[in-house]
C-alpha positions as CSV (number, residue, x, y, z in Angstrom):
1,X,0.0,0.0,0.0
2,X,1.4,3.4,-1.1
3,X,1.7,6.0,1.7
4,X,2.8,9.5,1.4
5,X,3.2,11.7,4.4
6,X,3.8,15.4,4.0
7,X,5.3,17.6,6.8
8,X,6.9,20.9,7.2
9,X,4.1,23.3,6.6
10,X,3.2,26.1,8.9
11,X,2.7,29.8,9.3
12,X,5.4,32.1,7.9
13,X,5.7,35.8,7.1
14,X,6.1,37.0,3.5
15,X,9.7,36.7,2.5
16,X,10.2,33.7,4.8
17,X,11.1,30.1,4.0
18,X,9.7,26.6,4.6
19,X,11.0,23.2,3.6
20,X,8.3,20.6,2.9
21,X,9.0,16.9,3.1
22,X,7.2,13.9,1.8
23,X,8.1,10.5,3.0
24,X,7.1,7.7,0.7
25,X,6.5,4.0,1.4
26,X,5.0,1.1,-0.5
27,X,6.7,2.1,-3.8
28,X,10.0,1.5,-5.4
29,X,11.1,5.0,-4.9
30,X,13.7,5.0,-7.6
31,X,11.0,4.3,-10.3
32,X,8.6,7.2,-9.6
33,X,8.4,10.8,-10.5
34,X,7.5,12.8,-7.4
35,X,5.6,16.0,-7.6
36,X,4.1,18.8,-5.5
37,X,0.7,20.3,-6.1
38,X,-1.2,22.9,-4.1
39,X,-4.7,23.9,-3.6
40,X,-5.9,27.2,-2.2
41,X,-9.5,27.7,-0.9
42,X,-11.9,27.9,-3.8
43,X,-9.3,27.1,-6.4
44,X,-8.4,24.0,-8.4
45,X,-5.4,22.0,-7.5
46,X,-2.4,23.2,-9.4
47,X,1.1,22.0,-10.2
48,X,4.1,23.4,-8.3
49,X,7.1,21.2,-8.9
50,X,8.3,17.7,-9.9
51,X,11.4,15.7,-9.9
52,X,12.0,12.7,-12.0
53,X,13.1,9.4,-10.7
54,X,16.8,10.1,-11.4
55,X,16.7,13.7,-10.1
56,X,18.1,14.7,-13.4
57,X,15.0,16.6,-14.5
58,X,13.3,19.2,-12.5
59,X,10.0,20.9,-13.3
60,X,8.5,24.1,-11.8
61,X,5.6,26.2,-12.5
62,X,6.6,29.7,-13.6
63,X,5.8,31.3,-10.2
64,X,8.1,28.8,-8.4
65,X,11.1,29.2,-10.6
66,X,14.0,30.8,-8.8
67,X,12.3,30.5,-5.4
68,X,11.4,26.9,-4.9
69,X,13.8,23.8,-5.2
70,X,12.8,20.2,-5.3
71,X,15.1,17.4,-4.3
72,X,15.0,13.8,-3.1
73,X,16.8,11.6,-0.7
74,X,16.9,8.0,-1.9
75,X,18.2,6.7,1.4
76,X,15.1,8.1,3.2
77,X,12.6,7.7,0.3
78,X,11.8,11.3,0.9
79,X,11.2,14.2,-1.5
80,X,11.6,17.9,-0.4
81,X,10.4,21.2,-1.5
82,X,12.5,24.1,-0.3
83,X,10.4,27.3,-0.7
84,X,12.1,30.7,-0.3
85,X,10.8,34.2,-0.5
86,X,7.3,33.1,0.2
87,X,4.4,35.2,-0.8
88,X,0.8,35.5,0.5
89,X,-0.4,34.0,-2.7
90,X,1.5,30.8,-1.9
91,X,-0.9,30.1,0.9
92,X,-2.5,26.7,0.2
93,X,-2.5,23.0,1.1
94,X,0.5,21.4,-0.5
95,X,0.2,17.9,-1.7
96,X,2.8,15.3,-2.6
97,X,2.0,12.9,-5.4
98,X,3.7,10.0,-7.3
99,X,3.7,8.8,-10.8
100,X,5.3,5.9,-12.7
101,X,3.8,7.0,-16.0
102,X,6.1,7.8,-18.9
103,X,3.9,10.8,-19.5
104,X,5.5,12.5,-16.5
105,X,8.6,13.1,-18.6
106,X,6.6,15.4,-21.0
107,X,3.6,16.5,-19.0
108,X,4.5,16.5,-15.3
109,X,1.8,19.0,-14.5
110,X,-1.1,16.8,-15.4
111,X,-3.0,15.8,-12.3
112,X,-4.3,12.5,-13.9
113,X,-0.9,10.9,-14.3
114,X,-0.4,10.7,-10.6
115,X,-1.6,7.5,-9.0
116,X,-1.3,8.3,-5.3
117,X,-1.5,11.4,-3.2
118,X,-0.7,12.4,0.4
119,X,-3.1,14.2,2.6
120,X,-1.4,17.5,2.4
121,X,0.3,20.1,4.6
122,X,-1.0,23.6,5.2
123,X,1.2,26.5,4.3
124,X,0.1,29.9,5.3
125,X,2.0,33.1,4.4
126,X,1.1,36.3,6.1
127,X,1.6,39.7,4.6
């Protein structure tokens, strides 16, 4: 059974930083693309970042480029999202997701290619 557990969310002032973690179990970690999505109240879930199974390819939404960095620790089966210079519009529940689909190489932002999701961690950025 696949389990994804996010942590690291919290309340931070604008300009601050947070590092989200997602610990995975029940999967062969080295064969999955790992991604982060977020969902703000009243909005659809949107793609934030993804890292392929080898960590050679990183994908970011435009608003995250230059501020967010995704990485993965194969010894810990954990993926991270370092978020710097946070803005109030980054307030949302952040979800970790996994995909073994080859489509993740070309379209990592598609929600439908991810087979399993975590429960999310709340990030709140105050102005």
